[in-house]
TORKETI-386153 format. One record per residue (C-alpha): residue number from 1; x, y, z. Coordinates in Angstrom, 3 decimals. Layout:
N
[mipa NUM, [X, Y, Z]]
...
% end
This chain:
251
[mipa 1, [4.530, 97.396, 7.308]]
[mipa 2, [5.543, 98.312, 10.802]]
[mipa 3, [7.985, 101.573, 10.346]]
[mipa 4, [11.173, 100.036, 11.782]]
[mipa 5, [12.336, 103.384, 13.769]]
[mipa 6, [9.473, 102.444, 16.168]]
[mipa 7, [10.877, 99.303, 16.593]]
[mipa 8, [14.592, 101.672, 17.458]]
[mipa 9, [13.445, 104.177, 20.152]]
[mipa 10, [11.976, 102.838, 23.511]]
[mipa 11, [9.777, 105.727, 25.448]]
[mipa 12, [10.503, 105.239, 29.789]]
[mipa 13, [8.369, 106.577, 31.719]]
[mipa 14, [9.225, 106.581, 35.192]]
[mipa 15, [6.862, 106.734, 38.047]]
[mipa 16, [9.050, 107.694, 41.580]]
[mipa 17, [5.651, 106.706, 44.684]]
[mipa 18, [7.902, 108.819, 47.447]]
[mipa 19, [7.000, 112.717, 47.003]]
[mipa 20, [6.474, 114.868, 50.028]]
[mipa 21, [3.809, 116.933, 48.300]]
[mipa 22, [2.320, 115.354, 46.593]]
[mipa 23, [2.128, 111.931, 48.189]]
[mipa 24, [1.272, 108.403, 45.775]]
[mipa 25, [1.447, 111.165, 42.994]]
[mipa 26, [1.503, 108.170, 40.191]]
[mipa 27, [-2.236, 106.963, 41.526]]
[mipa 28, [-3.331, 110.406, 42.015]]
[mipa 29, [-7.120, 109.964, 40.112]]
[mipa 30, [-7.455, 112.543, 37.446]]
[mipa 31, [-10.633, 111.832, 34.930]]
[mipa 32, [-11.206, 108.559, 36.247]]
[mipa 33, [-7.638, 107.068, 35.416]]
[mipa 34, [-4.369, 107.334, 37.467]]
[mipa 35, [-1.781, 109.972, 36.592]]
[mipa 36, [0.990, 108.054, 35.807]]
[mipa 37, [-1.562, 106.195, 33.329]]
[mipa 38, [-2.577, 109.291, 31.998]]
[mipa 39, [0.603, 109.823, 30.857]]
[mipa 40, [1.166, 106.824, 29.298]]
[mipa 41, [-1.534, 107.283, 27.248]]
[mipa 42, [0.286, 110.829, 25.823]]
[mipa 43, [2.860, 108.585, 25.212]]
[mipa 44, [1.116, 105.956, 23.195]]
[mipa 45, [-0.482, 108.738, 21.116]]
[mipa 46, [2.389, 109.834, 20.030]]
[mipa 47, [3.184, 106.450, 18.389]]
[mipa 48, [6.799, 106.287, 18.420]]
[mipa 49, [7.701, 103.251, 19.828]]
[mipa 50, [7.522, 100.831, 22.833]]
[mipa 51, [6.559, 102.257, 25.791]]
[mipa 52, [7.568, 100.705, 29.299]]
[mipa 53, [6.485, 102.196, 32.759]]
[mipa 54, [9.164, 101.808, 34.977]]
[mipa 55, [7.314, 101.947, 38.803]]
[mipa 56, [8.810, 101.362, 42.464]]
[mipa 57, [5.639, 100.162, 44.511]]
[mipa 58, [3.328, 97.016, 43.603]]
[mipa 59, [-0.154, 99.515, 43.647]]
[mipa 60, [1.368, 101.723, 41.022]]
[mipa 61, [2.823, 98.383, 38.799]]
[mipa 62, [-1.113, 97.032, 39.126]]
[mipa 63, [-2.354, 100.121, 38.266]]
[mipa 64, [-0.522, 100.240, 34.732]]
[mipa 65, [-0.906, 96.431, 34.136]]
[mipa 66, [-4.564, 96.421, 34.977]]
[mipa 67, [-4.535, 99.747, 32.067]]
[mipa 68, [-2.652, 97.405, 29.919]]
[mipa 69, [0.699, 98.961, 29.068]]
[mipa 70, [3.712, 96.974, 29.918]]
[mipa 71, [5.286, 97.559, 33.026]]
[mipa 72, [8.787, 96.790, 35.018]]
[mipa 73, [9.788, 96.961, 38.806]]
[mipa 74, [12.523, 99.250, 39.987]]
[mipa 75, [14.902, 100.153, 42.830]]
[mipa 76, [13.480, 102.330, 45.266]]
[mipa 77, [16.697, 103.341, 45.799]]
[mipa 78, [17.580, 105.427, 42.513]]
[mipa 79, [18.407, 109.227, 43.236]]
[mipa 80, [17.930, 109.994, 39.820]]
[mipa 81, [14.679, 109.087, 36.901]]
[mipa 82, [18.129, 108.895, 34.354]]
[mipa 83, [19.354, 105.420, 37.154]]
[mipa 84, [16.376, 104.487, 37.683]]
[mipa 85, [15.070, 104.430, 33.066]]
[mipa 86, [18.864, 102.961, 32.547]]
[mipa 87, [17.861, 99.682, 35.436]]
[mipa 88, [14.603, 99.440, 32.929]]
[mipa 89, [16.396, 99.865, 29.635]]
[mipa 90, [18.994, 96.959, 30.886]]
[mipa 91, [15.669, 94.846, 32.253]]
[mipa 92, [13.573, 95.075, 29.178]]
[mipa 93, [15.914, 95.155, 26.642]]
[mipa 94, [19.048, 92.731, 27.643]]
[mipa 95, [19.827, 92.640, 23.175]]
[mipa 96, [20.057, 96.240, 22.943]]
[mipa 97, [17.281, 96.398, 20.133]]
[mipa 98, [16.458, 99.987, 21.046]]
[mipa 99, [18.848, 102.403, 19.670]]
[mipa 100, [16.907, 105.578, 21.494]]
[mipa 101, [15.796, 106.021, 24.645]]
[mipa 102, [13.411, 107.975, 25.651]]
[mipa 103, [12.868, 109.220, 28.863]]
[mipa 104, [9.306, 111.338, 30.457]]
[mipa 105, [8.549, 112.139, 33.263]]
[mipa 106, [5.635, 110.346, 34.835]]
[mipa 107, [4.100, 113.395, 36.174]]
[mipa 108, [3.541, 115.147, 32.518]]
[mipa 109, [0.074, 113.590, 32.519]]
[mipa 110, [-1.003, 117.415, 29.820]]
[mipa 111, [1.612, 116.709, 27.509]]
[mipa 112, [0.896, 117.060, 23.682]]
[mipa 113, [2.082, 114.126, 21.803]]
[mipa 114, [3.404, 116.786, 19.352]]
[mipa 115, [5.382, 118.141, 21.898]]
[mipa 116, [6.928, 113.928, 22.605]]
[mipa 117, [7.230, 113.943, 19.463]]
[mipa 118, [9.680, 116.962, 18.494]]
[mipa 119, [11.876, 115.510, 21.277]]
[mipa 120, [13.552, 113.355, 18.660]]
[mipa 121, [13.748, 115.323, 15.823]]
[mipa 122, [17.646, 117.007, 17.386]]
[mipa 123, [18.928, 113.248, 17.174]]
[mipa 124, [18.167, 112.970, 13.159]]
[mipa 125, [22.031, 114.763, 13.249]]
[mipa 126, [24.280, 112.268, 13.746]]
[mipa 127, [26.704, 114.455, 16.675]]
[mipa 128, [23.985, 114.564, 19.404]]
[mipa 129, [23.871, 112.782, 22.283]]
[mipa 130, [21.119, 113.586, 24.043]]
[mipa 131, [17.993, 115.380, 22.906]]
[mipa 132, [15.827, 118.278, 24.872]]
[mipa 133, [13.454, 120.551, 25.100]]
[mipa 134, [13.032, 123.959, 25.667]]
[mipa 135, [10.044, 127.166, 25.449]]
[mipa 136, [10.570, 130.878, 24.661]]
[mipa 137, [9.950, 132.723, 27.949]]
[mipa 138, [7.547, 135.069, 27.688]]
[mipa 139, [6.345, 135.211, 31.970]]
[mipa 140, [8.477, 138.806, 33.540]]
[mipa 141, [8.045, 136.104, 36.519]]
[mipa 142, [9.616, 133.410, 35.587]]
[mipa 143, [13.293, 135.401, 34.523]]
[mipa 144, [14.380, 135.623, 37.700]]
[mipa 145, [13.067, 132.050, 39.546]]
[mipa 146, [15.502, 129.811, 40.349]]
[mipa 147, [12.810, 126.568, 39.683]]
[mipa 148, [12.760, 127.558, 36.432]]
[mipa 149, [15.566, 125.797, 34.647]]
[mipa 150, [17.163, 127.922, 31.936]]
[mipa 151, [18.844, 126.994, 28.663]]
[mipa 152, [21.983, 129.132, 27.641]]
[mipa 153, [22.123, 128.064, 23.862]]
[mipa 154, [23.962, 128.348, 20.516]]
[mipa 155, [21.258, 128.352, 17.627]]
[mipa 156, [21.052, 126.316, 14.943]]
[mipa 157, [18.061, 127.250, 13.742]]
[mipa 158, [14.536, 129.188, 14.447]]
[mipa 159, [13.878, 125.457, 16.473]]
[mipa 160, [17.056, 124.595, 17.753]]
[mipa 161, [19.503, 124.792, 19.381]]
[mipa 162, [23.005, 123.528, 20.927]]
[mipa 163, [23.255, 123.819, 24.702]]
[mipa 164, [26.055, 125.990, 26.019]]
[mipa 165, [24.822, 125.407, 29.417]]
[mipa 166, [21.927, 124.994, 31.955]]
[mipa 167, [21.114, 127.552, 34.953]]
[mipa 168, [19.096, 128.230, 37.996]]
[mipa 169, [19.630, 131.843, 36.767]]
[mipa 170, [18.821, 134.488, 34.501]]
[mipa 171, [20.321, 133.818, 31.740]]
[mipa 172, [22.619, 134.970, 29.427]]
[mipa 173, [22.607, 138.026, 30.428]]
[mipa 174, [21.306, 141.345, 28.132]]
[mipa 175, [19.346, 141.888, 25.377]]
[mipa 176, [17.182, 138.646, 23.765]]
[mipa 177, [15.217, 135.808, 24.326]]
[mipa 178, [15.319, 133.349, 27.645]]
[mipa 179, [14.681, 129.744, 26.564]]
[mipa 180, [12.880, 127.809, 29.824]]
[mipa 181, [13.891, 124.143, 29.312]]
[mipa 182, [11.841, 121.184, 29.743]]
[mipa 183, [13.099, 117.901, 31.541]]
[mipa 184, [12.304, 116.071, 28.752]]
[mipa 185, [15.075, 113.854, 27.612]]
[mipa 186, [15.942, 111.404, 24.775]]
[mipa 187, [19.243, 109.038, 24.206]]
[mipa 188, [21.102, 107.554, 22.412]]
[mipa 189, [21.582, 104.238, 23.864]]
[mipa 190, [25.766, 105.220, 24.057]]
[mipa 191, [24.921, 108.121, 25.133]]
[mipa 192, [22.781, 106.812, 28.262]]
[mipa 193, [25.197, 103.993, 29.139]]
[mipa 194, [27.632, 106.482, 29.247]]
[mipa 195, [25.876, 109.487, 31.522]]
[mipa 196, [25.046, 107.218, 33.865]]
[mipa 197, [28.779, 105.660, 34.534]]
[mipa 198, [30.055, 108.988, 35.092]]
[mipa 199, [29.723, 110.409, 38.505]]
[mipa 200, [27.760, 113.360, 39.708]]
[mipa 201, [29.643, 116.595, 38.142]]
[mipa 202, [30.802, 119.401, 40.555]]
[mipa 203, [28.507, 121.804, 38.492]]
[mipa 204, [25.599, 119.398, 38.386]]
[mipa 205, [25.715, 119.447, 42.169]]
[mipa 206, [26.230, 123.545, 42.415]]
[mipa 207, [23.105, 123.614, 40.200]]
[mipa 208, [21.081, 121.059, 40.954]]
[mipa 209, [20.828, 120.373, 37.769]]
[mipa 210, [21.383, 116.167, 36.672]]
[mipa 211, [22.022, 117.797, 32.645]]
[mipa 212, [25.146, 119.538, 33.106]]
[mipa 213, [27.309, 116.087, 33.896]]
[mipa 214, [26.803, 115.439, 30.678]]
[mipa 215, [27.971, 119.402, 29.022]]
[mipa 216, [31.141, 118.468, 31.340]]
[mipa 217, [31.557, 115.554, 29.756]]
[mipa 218, [32.111, 116.703, 26.365]]
[mipa 219, [28.531, 115.758, 25.914]]
[mipa 220, [26.824, 117.331, 22.871]]
[mipa 221, [23.017, 118.187, 23.808]]
[mipa 222, [20.627, 119.504, 21.116]]
[mipa 223, [17.119, 121.453, 22.088]]
[mipa 224, [14.057, 121.363, 19.817]]
[mipa 225, [12.147, 124.858, 20.748]]
[mipa 226, [8.987, 124.438, 21.383]]
[mipa 227, [5.742, 126.485, 21.917]]
[mipa 228, [4.231, 125.403, 25.328]]
[mipa 229, [5.457, 124.491, 28.419]]
[mipa 230, [3.674, 120.780, 29.932]]
[mipa 231, [2.028, 121.156, 33.435]]
[mipa 232, [3.826, 119.245, 35.936]]
[mipa 233, [2.166, 117.893, 38.440]]
[mipa 234, [4.089, 118.606, 41.672]]
[mipa 235, [1.444, 120.084, 44.204]]
[mipa 236, [-2.427, 119.496, 45.202]]
[mipa 237, [-2.901, 122.657, 42.841]]
[mipa 238, [-1.770, 121.396, 40.043]]
[mipa 239, [-3.470, 118.475, 40.024]]
[mipa 240, [-6.482, 120.223, 40.247]]
[mipa 241, [-5.870, 122.625, 37.152]]
[mipa 242, [-4.652, 119.408, 35.339]]
[mipa 243, [-8.004, 117.363, 35.724]]
[mipa 244, [-10.028, 120.265, 34.321]]
[mipa 245, [-7.613, 120.401, 31.166]]
[mipa 246, [-8.403, 116.759, 30.404]]
[mipa 247, [-12.255, 116.508, 31.221]]
[mipa 248, [-12.445, 120.457, 29.298]]
[mipa 249, [-10.213, 117.900, 26.132]]
[mipa 250, [-12.875, 115.411, 26.734]]
[mipa 251, [-15.704, 117.222, 26.614]]
% end
């Protein structure tokens, strides 16, 4: 018998061909498969629902379709992944069957399926609009890097926090752990619809962090604390590291 939860969860993987640091990134070969296909495979291994890749280029569309995954073409003009997945959502689920929409970034080819599943857990609380992930920072250098987004939150349990703020600064001040935010989001459908209807907020523009739009609009974001940060592939060096990880896993 099919788990009814699987019918209500839609995993969308946005893939944007334009990349200044790694041109043609979605099609970069990793162990014989395009990177975007490797991400789709990790999502498939998570076994949480229907998977659709949202692309903006014919070559990416063809590669994903050849690998046997569902794919939809979206506009090249989107400024954010959330806008792209919302266009995809309307195209592939016009009847509103999916109640939960997960955005798995298309540059996480080595992400652990357990990490993907973890992002669903905060939505067990009906008061939560959006769920995401974080990991405690153990590298001292990361604590001051603006490229590492920090979660400021209120602890709900050992593995759960309610987000109060996200920042590129070192925060919160004082003794205690700091948390590295992982940009994987799971939305209630209504929350995603509300989010994309809002214009960019002042703090979002100041920090260049889209999730602040939701917090400024009074939406609740809860965060599951996981053990490892998935490798985001943004540079040729990242790509080589991903190849080593997956080739090792295949041995």
